[in-house]
C-alpha positions, 0 to 999 in steps of 0.5 A: 500500499505504501509503495502505491501511495508513493507511485500515485504521489509521483504520478501526480507530481509528474502530471503537475510538472507536465502541466506547468511545462505545457503552460510555460510552452504556450505562454512562450508561443503567445508572447511570440505571436505579438510580433507576427500580429504587429508585422501584419498589414491586414488590421481586419485579420488581426482584429478578428484573430486577437480576441482568441488569443486574449481568451487563451491567455485568460484560460491559461492564467487560471491554471497558472495565475502567477505566471509572470510571462503570461500576465505580461502577455496579457497586459500588452495583448489587451492594451494592443486590442483596446488601442488599435481597434476599439478606441478607433472604432469609437472615434469613428462615431464621435461626430455622428452617433454620440451614444454609440461612441460613448459605449465603445469608449466605455468598452475600451475603458474596460479593456484597459482596466483589464490589461491593468489588472493583469499588469498589477498582478505581475507586479504584485508577485514580488511586491505584495500590496504594491497597488494600495501603496502606489496610490498612497505613495506613488513615487515612494513605492515605485522606487522599490521596483528593480530592473526585472520589473520594467516591462511590467511597470511600463505596460502597467502604466500604459494600461492605467493611462489608457483606462484614465483617458477613456474614463474621464467621467470616473474621478476615482479612477482618474485620480491614479494619474500620478501612478502612471508617471511614477511607474514610467519614471522609475522605469526610465531610471532603470532602463531608459532605452527600453523597447526602442524608446517606448518609455519616452513615448509614454512619458511625453503623452503623460506630460501633455495630458496631466494637469500642470504638465510642461510641453518643454518636458514633453518635447524632450521625451518626444524628441528622444522617442523619435531618435530611439523608435524610428519604426514608430514615427507615424504614431509619434507624429500623431500623438504630438499632433493630437496632444499638442498641436490641438492644445496650441491651436497650431493647425498648420503643424497638425496638418503637416504631421498628418501629411507625413504620416500619410506619406510614410512607407509602412514597408520601411519597418515591417516589424511595426507594419500593423500600427503604422497602417493603423496610424495612417488610417488615423491621419486620414480621418483627422484630416477629414475632420480637422475642423472639428479640432480648430477654431480657425479654419485657415492653415496658419499656425496659432 
């Protein structure tokens, strides 16, 4: 009987080990899928395929809730889906069907919040209670993070920023804007050139959107992002146009940047083909609706 019990335990351990290895393998495959999606030039195909990927990750996380790689992949993938496909859908109704645009915006906010939940779960594994502590002391708590935490810190901040930008009618959630900045600034201190300038890109948007933000500081971040991330030029140009040109009512700059995006050859950087194709579509929509953003209908700067 004792021998049978030992065999049973060993078989159970073996099964657990095999399951863990299977989850690890699938997590690696799903993580690599991101590069496949980003290099595709057919947004409709990716829009249809990505939800299956998201639900597969969530299913695997039920079995392996503390898998850091899966938590990071889920965070990034939900951001990709919300930013690339759901938010643009809402914008397409912005000036024609207000109620429908609001419904889509709320959906985008929920997806960003889901991404944030996965990101903060990942950070909590090595830093228990970090979510509550970040809200009470953003800078002090972010200072605990180490180099290995940079990817989760960056994408958790991006998810929270996306949720805030699409939840402007939720004051409780928008109060967390300081958390976004603290996570990004800590990541910048640890690994400034992470992911070809992604931190600078996010910090520039953060600086232009927060109360009391500095345009001069934002420009420094923007220019550094341009140098480090040439494959992301179209989205960077658009971000500047929408966040700065509009706030300064510089119509000429806005149109110039939109035209640069439209003229950009997406084949220059095949690995970022999807986002650049989407940026060109966005630029086209912005030009068509340019009068909605500016009081002065002339092409001169403010």
